[in-house]
C-alpha positions as CSV (number, residue, x, y, z in Angstrom):
1,X,0.0,0.0,0.0
2,X,1.4,3.4,-0.9
3,X,2.1,6.1,1.6
4,X,-0.7,8.2,0.2
5,X,-3.2,5.4,0.4
6,X,-2.1,4.7,4.0
7,X,-2.7,8.4,4.9
8,X,-6.2,8.3,3.3
9,X,-7.0,5.1,5.2
10,X,-5.9,6.7,8.5
11,X,-7.9,9.9,7.8
12,X,-11.0,7.9,6.8
13,X,-10.7,5.7,9.9
14,X,-10.3,8.7,12.2
15,X,-13.2,10.5,10.5
16,X,-15.4,7.4,10.8
17,X,-14.5,6.9,14.5
18,X,-15.2,10.5,15.2
19,X,-18.5,10.3,13.5
20,X,-19.5,7.2,15.5
21,X,-18.4,8.9,18.7
22,X,-20.4,12.0,17.9
23,X,-23.5,9.9,17.1
24,X,-23.1,8.0,20.3
25,X,-22.9,11.3,22.3
26,X,-26.1,12.6,20.6
27,X,-28.0,9.3,21.3
28,X,-26.8,9.3,24.9
29,X,-27.8,12.9,25.6
30,X,-31.0,12.5,23.6
31,X,-31.9,9.4,25.6
32,X,-31.2,11.2,28.9
33,X,-33.3,14.1,27.8
34,X,-36.2,11.8,26.9
35,X,-36.0,10.0,30.2
36,X,-35.8,13.3,32.1
37,X,-38.9,14.5,30.2
38,X,-40.8,11.4,31.4
39,X,-39.8,11.9,35.0
40,X,-40.7,15.6,34.8
41,X,-44.1,14.8,33.4
42,X,-44.7,12.2,36.1
43,X,-43.8,14.8,38.8
44,X,-46.5,17.3,37.8
45,X,-49.3,17.6,40.3
46,X,-49.5,16.0,43.7
47,X,-51.4,16.4,47.0
48,X,-53.0,19.7,47.9
49,X,-55.3,21.1,50.6
50,X,-57.1,24.3,49.6
51,X,-60.5,26.1,50.1
52,X,-63.2,26.1,47.5
53,X,-65.5,29.0,46.5
54,X,-68.0,27.9,49.1
55,X,-65.5,28.2,51.9
56,X,-65.2,24.4,52.3
57,X,-61.9,22.5,52.5
58,X,-61.0,20.7,49.2
59,X,-58.1,18.4,48.5
60,X,-56.8,16.1,45.8
61,X,-58.6,13.3,47.7
62,X,-61.9,14.8,46.7
63,X,-61.0,14.0,43.1
64,X,-60.2,10.4,43.4
65,X,-61.8,8.4,40.6
66,X,-62.3,11.5,38.4
67,X,-60.4,12.7,35.4
68,X,-60.0,16.4,35.9
69,X,-58.6,19.6,34.3
70,X,-56.6,22.2,36.2
71,X,-56.0,25.9,35.3
72,X,-54.2,28.5,37.3
73,X,-55.3,32.1,37.2
74,X,-56.9,35.0,39.2
75,X,-60.2,36.8,39.3
76,X,-58.8,40.2,38.2
77,X,-57.3,38.6,35.0
78,X,-58.4,40.8,32.1
79,X,-58.5,38.2,29.2
80,X,-56.8,34.8,29.4
81,X,-58.5,33.6,32.5
82,X,-62.1,34.5,31.6
83,X,-61.6,33.2,28.1
84,X,-60.2,29.9,29.3
85,X,-62.9,29.5,31.9
86,X,-65.6,30.1,29.3
87,X,-64.0,27.4,27.1
88,X,-63.9,25.0,30.0
89,X,-67.5,25.8,30.7
90,X,-68.4,25.0,27.1
91,X,-66.6,21.7,27.3
92,X,-68.5,20.8,30.5
93,X,-71.8,21.7,28.8
94,X,-70.9,19.5,25.8
95,X,-70.3,16.6,28.1
96,X,-73.9,16.8,29.4
97,X,-74.5,14.4,32.3
98,X,-71.0,12.9,31.9
99,X,-69.6,16.2,33.3
100,X,-70.5,14.8,36.7
101,X,-67.7,12.3,36.2
102,X,-65.1,15.0,35.8
103,X,-64.1,18.4,37.2
104,X,-62.4,21.6,36.1
105,X,-60.3,23.4,38.8
106,X,-59.6,27.1,38.7
107,X,-56.7,27.6,41.2
108,X,-55.9,31.1,42.2
109,X,-52.4,32.6,42.1
110,X,-53.6,35.8,43.8
111,X,-54.4,34.9,47.5
112,X,-54.5,38.6,48.6
113,X,-57.7,39.3,46.5
114,X,-59.1,35.9,45.7
115,X,-61.1,35.1,48.8
116,X,-63.7,32.3,48.6
117,X,-66.3,35.0,48.4
118,X,-64.6,36.7,45.4
119,X,-64.1,33.3,43.7
120,X,-67.8,32.4,44.2
121,X,-68.9,35.7,42.7
122,X,-66.5,35.4,39.8
123,X,-67.4,31.8,39.0
124,X,-71.2,32.5,39.0
125,X,-70.8,33.3,35.3
126,X,-69.4,29.9,34.4
127,X,-70.5,26.3,34.4
128,X,-71.0,24.9,38.0
129,X,-68.6,22.1,37.2
130,X,-65.8,24.7,37.3
131,X,-64.6,24.8,40.9
132,X,-62.6,27.7,42.3
133,X,-59.8,27.0,44.8
134,X,-57.9,29.4,46.9
135,X,-56.0,29.5,50.2
136,X,-53.2,31.3,51.9
137,X,-50.0,32.3,50.1
138,X,-48.0,29.3,51.3
139,X,-50.7,26.7,50.3
140,X,-51.1,28.2,46.8
141,X,-47.3,28.4,46.3
142,X,-47.0,24.7,47.2
143,X,-49.7,23.7,44.7
144,X,-48.2,25.9,42.0
145,X,-44.8,24.4,42.6
146,X,-46.3,20.9,42.3
147,X,-47.7,21.8,38.9
148,X,-44.6,23.7,37.9
149,X,-46.6,26.9,37.5
150,X,-44.9,30.2,37.2
151,X,-46.6,33.3,38.7
152,X,-45.4,36.8,39.7
153,X,-47.1,39.9,41.0
154,X,-46.6,42.8,38.5
155,X,-47.1,46.3,40.0
156,X,-49.3,48.8,38.0
157,X,-50.0,52.5,38.6
158,X,-51.0,53.4,42.1
159,X,-51.4,50.5,44.4
160,X,-52.9,48.2,41.8
161,X,-51.2,45.1,40.4
162,X,-51.7,42.2,38.0
163,X,-50.3,38.7,37.9
164,X,-48.1,37.0,35.3
165,X,-48.8,33.3,35.3
166,X,-48.6,30.0,33.4
167,X,-51.7,29.6,31.2
168,X,-51.7,25.8,30.6
169,X,-54.7,23.6,31.2
170,X,-53.5,20.3,32.8
171,X,-55.2,17.0,32.1
172,X,-55.0,14.7,35.1
173,X,-56.1,11.1,35.3
174,X,-58.4,9.3,37.8
175,X,-55.4,8.8,40.1
176,X,-54.4,12.5,40.0
177,X,-51.5,11.8,37.7
178,X,-50.5,14.2,34.9
179,X,-51.5,13.0,31.4
180,X,-50.7,16.0,29.2
181,X,-51.4,19.7,28.6
182,X,-55.0,19.9,27.4
183,X,-55.4,21.5,24.0
184,X,-57.9,24.3,24.1
185,X,-57.3,25.5,20.5
186,X,-60.2,23.5,19.1
187,X,-63.9,23.4,19.2
188,X,-65.7,22.6,22.4
189,X,-67.1,19.5,20.7
190,X,-63.7,18.2,19.9
191,X,-62.3,19.0,23.3
192,X,-65.2,17.3,25.0
193,X,-64.7,14.2,22.8
194,X,-61.1,14.1,23.8
195,X,-61.8,14.4,27.5
196,X,-64.6,11.8,27.2
197,X,-61.9,9.2,26.2
198,X,-60.3,9.6,29.7
199,X,-63.5,9.3,31.8
């Protein structure tokens, strides 16, 4: 074999080995990322103890055996929250009597203003299957952490403020385990049909 051929063979071998090493790293990192994603999904949710809009204690145990949806927001929200609650109400109405086998939770991220009375007044405009939950700052922070929800008070003019917050609707199974984000960008009929599959 000539010197030139030997050099080409060495270069090709080194290139091929480098390519295989690179692919191995990509597969390894990709595999770890996928596994991590599964663990993170499984970690969403968890036990909670809050107060509903009627001033009654309400916990995750009250939902055992029911598939349910969870949305975090606040009663002074100008657009995203009322829109989402309206859409959740339409889904519940589409389910008809089957709505009794599920629930939609509206969990406050604004404990200073969202008392049970404020939540009850606010939710009067929506389907009765939408239950409002509130509590003290520590209790709500713990639930938000369990669902990996971001929220932050944003000062406005004067003493007023608004809240930035995660606007995902979570689909949880009958054991309170996270299934997936629930797609609200579809008709109420289609969303109800999807939820019905999990009842």
